[in-house]
C-alpha positions, 0 to 999 in steps of 0.5 A: 494408425500412427504410433510414437514413443512419447509425447516429445516425438508426437509434438515434433511430427511434421504437420504437413504429414498429418491428415485431419482426424488421424489417430496416434497411439503414444506409448508413454509421456517421457518414454514408452511404458512410463504410464503416461501414454494416451490415444490421441486425435489430430484436428487440423483446425484446432487453435485450442490452448496447449495444456500438456495433456489433453491438448497438445500443440505442435512443437514448432511455434505458430503451428496450426492444429492440435492433438486431442487426447481421446478418453472415456472421461477418465484422465490420469495426472501422468498424461500431463507428464507428472510422475512426482512431486518435483514440479507443480501440477496446478496447470494440469488440475485446472485443465482437467477439472475445467473440462467438461469431457473429463468426470474423473480425475486420477493420480497415481503418483505424488503431486505438488500444488502451489496454487489455491484452486477455486472451481464451479464444476459439478459432476466430477470425482478426483481420486488421488490413489492414496499418493502424497499431495504436497503444498511446498511453496504454495501461494499466500492465503488471504486473511482468515479464509478457511475456504482458501483450500488447494481444492475449493468448490463453490456454487454460483450465488445469483442476484435473485433475492426474495424477502419474506416476513411471517404474518404468523408464528411458524412451529417448530418442525415446519417445512412450509414457508410463507413467501410473498409469491410462490410463482418466484420459486420452481420446484427443484431449485436451491435457495439459500434461506437465512432469518433475520437476527434474534431481537436483542440477541447476539451478533450472528444469532439466527435459527435458520441458515440453510441451503434448501431445495424447493419441493412444492408450491402449496399455494400462492404464498407458501412453498414447501422445502426439504427441511423441517426447522428446529425452532419455533419462530414468532410472527414478524420475523423475516427471511431472506431467500437467495437463489443458488446454482450449487455444485453437485456430485463433485467428490474428493478421494484418497489423498495423503496430504501434507501441510506446510510445516510450521504454516500460519493462516497465510502460509498454511495449507489445507486440501479440501473446501465446499461452498453452496454444494449438494451431494458432495463427498470426501473419503480417504484423506490422511492429513498431516500439518494442515492449517485450516479444517482438512474438509471445510464446508459452508452451505452444504446439503446431503454429503458424506466425509468418511475414512479421513484422518488428521494428525498434528495440525499446524495450530490447535489454538488459532480460531477455526484452525486444526480441525479434521472437519467443520460444517457451517449451515449444513444439512443432512451430512454424515461423518463416519470412520474418522480419526484425529491425533492431537487435533483441535476438533474432529468434527464441528457442526455450526448452525447445522441440522440432521446430521450424524457422526459414527465410528470416529475417534480422537486421541490427545483430545484435550482441545475437544474432538466433538462440538457444536458451535451453538448456533441453533444446531439441532437433530444431530446424532452421535454414535460409537465415537470416542474423544472429548465432547462439548456442545454450543460453547462458542458464546452468546453471540451465536446464541448458545443454543442447540436442540435434540442432540443424541449421543450413544455409546461414547467414550470421552475425558469430559462431557459438557453441555452446559448452555442452552442445550434442549432435549439432549439424550445421552445412552451408554456415555462413559466419562473417564478422566485424565490429568487435565483440570475439569476431566471426568465430569459430565455436565448438562443443562436441565432442559429435557435432558435424558441420561441413561446407562452412563458412568463418569470417573468425576461428578454429575453437574446439572445446570439450567440455561433454558426452559423449552422442553416439554420432557422430564429431566431424568438421569437414570441407571448411571454412576458418577464419583463426586469429590469434597463440596461438589455441587450436583444441581446448581442454583439456576436449576429451576425445573424438576430433576429425577435421578433413578436408580443413580449411584453417587460415590465419594460424596463429602458435603455435595450440594443440591442447590436447585429451586425445583423438585428433586426425586431420588428414586431407588438411588444409592449414595455413598459418602467418601468415608464415615467422617464425610459431610452430609449433602445439602438440600435446597430443593423446595421439595425432595422425594426419596423413593427407596434406595441406599444411603451410606455414610451420608445424609441430608441437610435441608438448607433452602431459602424458604419452606421445604418438604422432604418425603422418604418412602418405599424402604429408603435405607440410611446406614453408617454415619457421617460428620454431622452424626445425623441422617436428616437434619436442617438449618435455618430457623425462620421457615418451615420444613415438612418431613414425610416419612413412610417406609424410612429405614435407619440403621445407625452405625454408631450409637450417637448417630441421629436418624433425625436431628431436628432442633430448630425452626418450624417443622411439620413431621409425620413418620409411619411404617418406619424402622429405626435401628440403633442410634437416636432421635433427636426432635426438640420440643421448641422445633414443633411449636406454633403451627408445627406438628409431630405424628410418629406412629406405626414405627419400630424403634430397635435400640434407639434412644429418644434424646429429645421429644416434644411433650405430647399435646394436641399437635404432638403424638408419639407415646402410642402406636409404636413398637419399642425394642431394646 
C-alpha cells in the first residue's frame, strides 16, 4: 500500500510506476491531517471525469487512469478540498449526490453554493453537521419559482396518463376509485391524481390533488389507494391520473442556512425543495434571511420536517415568501419542534390532508405562523403550538374550504376560521390580544364547530359560510370578552348555535343576529357596567337554561316572529341602560315568552324584569321569582291573538307598573305569592 501526504502529491505520481488496482492512503487533502484524507484505488483503464474528490486524475494532461476513492457510501466535502466557504462547493455536491455508490454526504466545515441544483436521486442523506451554508453570489432564480432552491429533489413525471369519469357519486372517506381499466395500474406504483375543477368554482378549486400509491386492484374497473378522500364527489366528475416515479428517502439535515441579504424572488435563496417525493425528511435547518420557504414541498407523501428554525426572512409581503415550510398537494406529513421569528408563516398546508403540527412556535407573528390555504385541506391536527392561526383565508379562487381540523393546547394573538371550515374542533385554545388591530378575537364558522375550554381576551365571533356538517355547533366551557356593539352571531348564521357554560364579559350592546336557533345553557353574561346596553336577539328561537346575567339583558329585535324560553333558575341581576332585563322591539310581529324558573333580582327599583309594551305577545310565566324592580306588561301588547298567563310565581317587593286587565286570554291575579 502506497502512502502520500496530500492529493497534490498523489496526482503527481508517475503513472508508469503504478500497478492496476494499487491502493494508496492519502493523509490529507491540502496537508496531512487536515481531515480531507481518503483511501484510493488506481484504475489504469478508467477515463472517468476528474471531480476533485471521489475521482482524481493524474496532474499530467491527457494521462490515462484514475484514482477512485474507496468508501462505504459515506463521503465528506473535505475529501473534495472544501474546508471553508471561500470557494463554491457546487461541483462537489453534484458529484456526490449523482454518485449511486454514495448514500450519505457529510459536511464538517462551512460551505458556499452559488448554483441551484436539481436532483432525481433517491436513497441519500445530506448532513451538513450544523455548519453554515452560504449562498453569496448565487445564480438568478426564474420568476415566481419557489422550487429554485439550493437543493431541489424532484421525481420523474411519466407520459402515462389515465382519465376516469365517475359513473356514481363518490362518498367522503372513500379510498376506492373508479377507473376505465384497473390493469393499467400496478400495486405499489405511485400516481399523481387530480380531479377536474368545481363547476362554476374558482380557478384552482379542486377537492383532490394528491400523490398516492396503488394498494389493491379491487376489480376490473376499481382500484384502492393509500388515501381516503375528504369530500363527497358527484357523478360525472373526472380524475386525471399521471404515473410518477418519485424521489424516495432523500433527507436533508443539520444546516445553518444564511440567505442572501436583501434578496428578492430572483436574487434571494432558500435551502430545500421537494416535488413528487415520498418519505423525504428535513431536520435541523436553522435559516436566516431566506426568501422562498425554507422547506418547500409539492406532491409529497409521508414526510417529517422537524427541529427547524427561520428568523427574519428577506420578505414577509411577497406572495409565498418568508415561510418556514409550505406543503402543496401533500399527504401524511408531520411538522414538529420548529420555530420562527418575524416570519410570514411557520407552516402552510395547501390542498393537503392527514397532517400534524406539533410543538411549533412563532414570535413576531403578525403575519400568521399557522395557516391553511383553503384548497380543500382536511384532517389536520395541531397540538401544543403558539402563534397566530388563520384557516382557509386565501380566497375564493381556491375554494375557501377546509374540513376536520383539530387544534389543541394552542396560544395565539388571534384565531380566524371564518370561511368554509367544516367540523373545526378547538380545545384549550388561548387567544391573547396585542396591539395589532383585530387581535384577541376567536372567529369561527358555524358548520359543525366545537369549541371547548378556550379563552380569548377579545370577542367570540360566529359566522356561517357553509353547511356540510352533521355535528352541532357547540361553544362550551369557554370565556370571551366583548367590547361595545360587538356581534356574536352574524346575520348569515342559519344553523343552531349552542353556548354551554360560556362566560361573556364586557357586554355593551352585543348583538346575536343569527337566523337559526340559539341555546344558552348555564352561561354567565356580564355587562361592562350598570349603564351598558342590553344585548339584542334576532334568532327566531332562543332557549336560556340556568346561568347568570349581571348588568345586562336581552332585547328581541328579530325581523319575524320570535320565541324565548327561560328555565332552570336563569338569574338576572343588577341593571342596564334600558332599565329592563327582557324587552322587545317591532310591533308588527308576535313574540312568545316562556318563563319557567326565571329569577330576577333587580338592582334598582326602576329596573323592569320584563318590559313588553308593543306588538303581539304570548306570555306564560310559572315557577319564577321576581325580586324588587317592576313588571311592565302593557295591555295593548296582549290584544288580538296574544295571551298572558302569570301563575305560580313569587313577586317580592316587585311593582306592577302595567298589567293587562284579566279576561278570557289573560290570567295573573290568582295563584301568585305577592310579598312586600
